[in-house]
N, C-alpha and C positions, 0 to 999 in steps of 0.2 A: 215553104220556100225560104223564109227568113232563117230558119234553123239550119238549112243547107248552106246558105251564104255565110252564116256565122261560123260553120264548120270549115268551110274552105278558107276563110280569113284566118282561123286559128291554125290551120295547117300551114298556110303561107307564112304566118308569123313565126311558127316553130323552125321552118326551113331557113328563114332569114336569120333567126338567132343562132342556129347551129352554124351557118355560113360565117356569121360574125365571129362565132366563138373560134371557128377554125382559122379565120384570117388572123385573129389575135395571137394564135400560136406561132404565127410566121410561116416559113416555107416547109418543104419537105423535111429538111434536116432538123429544123427546131421541132416539127411535130414528132419525128421519130425520137429526138432526145427526151420529149415529154412523155411518150408512151413508154419508153424503157425506164425512166424515172418512176413513172406510176406503177409499173409491174413490180419494180424493186420495192416500192413502198408498201404494195399490197403483201409482198412475201416477208417482209422485215418482222412484223409483230409475231408471226408464228415461230420465227427462229430465235426469238428473244428469250424463249423459255428453255433453250438448249437443243441438243441433237436428241429429239424424242420421235417417236412414230407419229404422234398426233401433229406435232410441229412440222415434221418433213412432209406429211401428206397434205397439210394445208398450203405449205410453201411450194411444193413440188409443181402444181398445176401452173403457177405464176412464173417459176423458173423456166418451165418447158416452154411457155409462150415467150419468155424473155430470149431463149436461145432459138426458138423456131424449129425445134427439133420434133421427130415423130414421136419418140418416147423417152423418158427420163427416169433415172432411178438415183435414190439416196440410200446409202449403207452406213451402218456404224461398223465397228470392228467385228461384230458377232452376227448381225442380221440385217436383211433387207427392210428399210423403214418405209420407203416410198417406191412405187413401181411394181408392175404385173411380172416383169421377166424373173423367171426362176433362175437364170444364170448370172443374175447381178452379183451375187456375193463371191461366185467363182471368179468372174472377170475381175473383181475389185482385189482378190487375194494378193497378187503381185504388188499393186500400188500399195496397198495397206501395209505391206512388208518393207518395201523400198522408199515410199514416200515419193515416187516419180510418177509423172503423167505417162500414160501409155495409150496406144491406139490398138485395139483388138479386133479380130474377126469374129462375127457372129453368124448365125445360120441364114440371115437374110440382110446382111450388110455389114456395117462396121460401128465400133463403139468407142467413144473418147472416155478414158477412165482418168479422173483427176482427184488427187488426195485432198481431203478436208483436215485442216489442222487447227489446233488450239494450244497456244503457249509452247510451240515448237513440237507437239505430239500429233500424230496422225490419229485422228479419231473416227474417221469414216471416209467415204469416197462419193463423188458426184459422177454419174455416168451419163453421157448423152449419146442416144442411138440415131443413127442415120443410114441412108443408102450408101453414103461413102463419107469418109472422114476428111474433109478438106482442111487446108491450113486455117482457114478462117473459122471453121467450127472448132478446132482445137484451141486456138487462141481465144475464142469467145467462152469456150467451156471452162478455161483456165481462169478467165477474168471473173466469171460468175462464181466459181469456186472461191476465189480470193475474197469477194464480197461476202459470201456465206461464212468464210472464216472470220471476218469481222464481225458478224452478227453473233456468231457463237463466242467470240471472245468477250463481246459486251454482255452476253448471257452469264459468261463466267464472272465478270465484274459485278453484275447485279447480285449473283449468289454470295460472292466474296463480301459485298457491301452489307447484304443483309445478315450474314454470319457475324460480321463485325458489329453491326448495331446490336444483335442479340447478345454478343459477347459483352458489349459496353453496358447494356441494361443489367446483365448477370453481375458485372463488376460494380455497378452502382448499387445494387441491392447489397452486395457484400460490404460495400464500403459504409453505407448509412445505417444498415440495420443493427449491428451489435450494440452500439451506444444507445440507440433509441429503445430497443427491446429491453435493455437492462433497466433504463429509467422507468419505462412504462410499467413493467412487472413490479419494480420496487414501489412505484406510486400506487398500483392496484393492491399490493400486498399491505400497504399503510392503511387502507381503508377497510380490510377484511374484518377487523374486530370492532372499529368504531362506527362504521357505516357500511354494512353488508350490502345493502341495496345499491349504494353507489359503486361499490367495488364490482358487483355484478354487471352494472350499466357499463362501467369503464372496460370490463373483460370482454364484453360483447363488441364494444367499439373496436378494442385492440384486435380481435379476431377478425372482424371485418376489414381493418386496415391492413393487416398481413395478408388476408386472402386476396386483396386487390393488389398489393404491392409485389406479390410473389406469383401472380397468375402467369401461365406459360403460353399464352397465345396474344397475338396482336402486337405489332409495332407501334400503332397508333390508338388513341382513345379520343372521347370527346372533352372538350373543355369542362363540360358540366361533371363528368364523372372525375377528373382530375380534381375539380374544386371540392366534390363530395368527399374524396379521400382526404384531401387537406383539412377539411372540416373535422374529421375523425383524429387527424394528427394533433390539431390545435385543441380539441377537447381533452385529449390525454395530456398535452403540455400544459393546459391551463389547470388541470388537477394536479400537476406536479408543482408548478410555480405559485398558483393561487390566482383567483379571478381578477384580483386587484393589480397584481404583479405583471401580468401578461394581458394586454389589451389589443384587440384586433378589429380593424376596419375593413370592410368588404365592400367594394364599388364594382359591381358586375353588370355590364349591359346584357339584357336578355338575349339580344339578338346574336350575340357571339357564343352562347353556350353550346349550340351544336357543332361549332368548328372543330375539325380533327386536329389533334395536336400529338406530338411524340409522347409515348407512354413514360410517365415519371419525369415530365419536363419541369413542372412547378414544385413538386414535393422537395426536391434538393434545395431549392431556393428559400423556401419557407424554413426548412430545417435549419439552413445555414443561418437565417436571420435570428432564429431562436437560439441556436446554440453558440454562435460566435457574435452575434450582435447584442443579445440581451442576458445571456447568463453572467457575463462579466460586468454588467452594468448595475449599480446600486439603484434600488428603488424601482419604480414601475417602468415598463417600456411598452412601446406600441409597435405593431406590425400594420401595415397598410397594403392590402392587395387590391390591384386595379385590373380589369379587363375591359377594354373599351373598343368601341366600333370606330374604325378609322378607315372608312370607305371599303376598299377591296381588302383591307387587312384587319387583323386584330391586334391591338397593342396591350401587352401584358406587362405589368411591373410588380416587384415585391420590394417594400421599402420598410426599413427599421429605424429606430432613433437610438440604437445601441451605441457600441464602442467605436464602430468603424474599423477601417484598416489603412495602412499606408498604400497609396495607389501603385507604387512600384512594385510592393509585394503582391497586390493583387494581379498585376500584369503577369508576375511570374506563376502565380497560381493558374490563370487562364492559358498560359502556355505550357502548363503541365510541369513546371520547374519546381514548384514549391512542394512542401509535404502536403499529402492528400488531406490530413486533418485540419490544414489552415484555410480550407474552403470546401466544405462537403459537396462533392458532386459537381461543382460548378464548371470546371473543365470538361467533364463528361457531357454535361447538358449542352455547353457551348459547342463542343465537338459535334454531337448529334444534331442540332439545329443546323449547323453549317453543312453537313452532309446532306440533309433533306431539303433545305430551301436555299442555300448559298449563304455566301459571306454577309450579306445585307440583314440576315436574320440571327446573326450571333449575339451573344449576350453583351449588352452595353451596361457597365458598372460605374456607378458614381459614388465615391467614398473619400473619406479623409479619416485620420485619427481623430477620435471623440466627436465625429460629424455624422455617425450613422452610415447606412449604406442603401443605395437604390440600384436594384438589378432588373433591367427591362429588355424585352425583345420584342419583335414584330413577326407575325407569322401571316401568310395569305389565307383568306377564308376558303379558298378552293385552289388546290394544286393538284395536277394529274399524278396518280400514282399514291397520293396521300388519302387514305380513307379508313375508316373503321370497319374491321372484318366483322 
């Protein structure tokens, strides 16, 4: 009996909770608005991959519910992506050609055919089937098609952004590699006769360094992997300058090692510190690399006690106005950080002539869309 009473109480509690939730949504108008937005939110992720069969099939069910139609079809210019009607592409032909909405007769009713456009180009059609094509259905189908257009344009922007990031990484590799490769190979060659074992060790480190730097997959990597590659770079740099000339201090919080960061976001900062901070400085120099736990963020900095730079000249470098050789990859890294995380994660540079340089930035430990493949 106690179990029955408990069950009844639980059911009553659920009913009360549901009623409360419905009351929270307001009246019929508010509930209808919420349901519309909810269905649109369910369809959006599938369309952010572009106009594909998989995306159209996943989004189609939610769009049909949104329109309240018996059937719905989505086509590209070449094929039917979603919907069981065999006449869909034939119905869409005129709209795909003219870019205009049309109402067409079907064997069992009417169909509203609306073009889908991206960047001014007709890329497909949205077709809503019904017993009759009312003015309300035509208007609703056009509005849903415009919303789909927006998702497809966002998908194009995502692809363009990814291509831009890939192009920037390729440009960064081309920018920093020749000078380093030349110096590394020259250093290795100098050990071939005097210390063959050291030459072999350095050659293996150089091979691992270039394999990582020129890898073809993944926009992001872990901070641990980025630091490991920097360690290879510094090993080769110390072999060139001498252990006493180049001193390195690392202070890394273990909890930030798994954090995902943009690929090659640290190496340019360290190379800049070596090449432009310490090469022109007589006597020994020091580089300090910090990675600190800052709550929800990871705070990273690269500091050197080298020759420094005029602050105004550095502003020009970050703005892309200076010669690329005056600040290896700094503008590139700054641009990529801002694209991924926003302006708050751009590079902060503290420098002055003969006062060294400190370059720091902050990245969140977790951000949607930022992960290691």
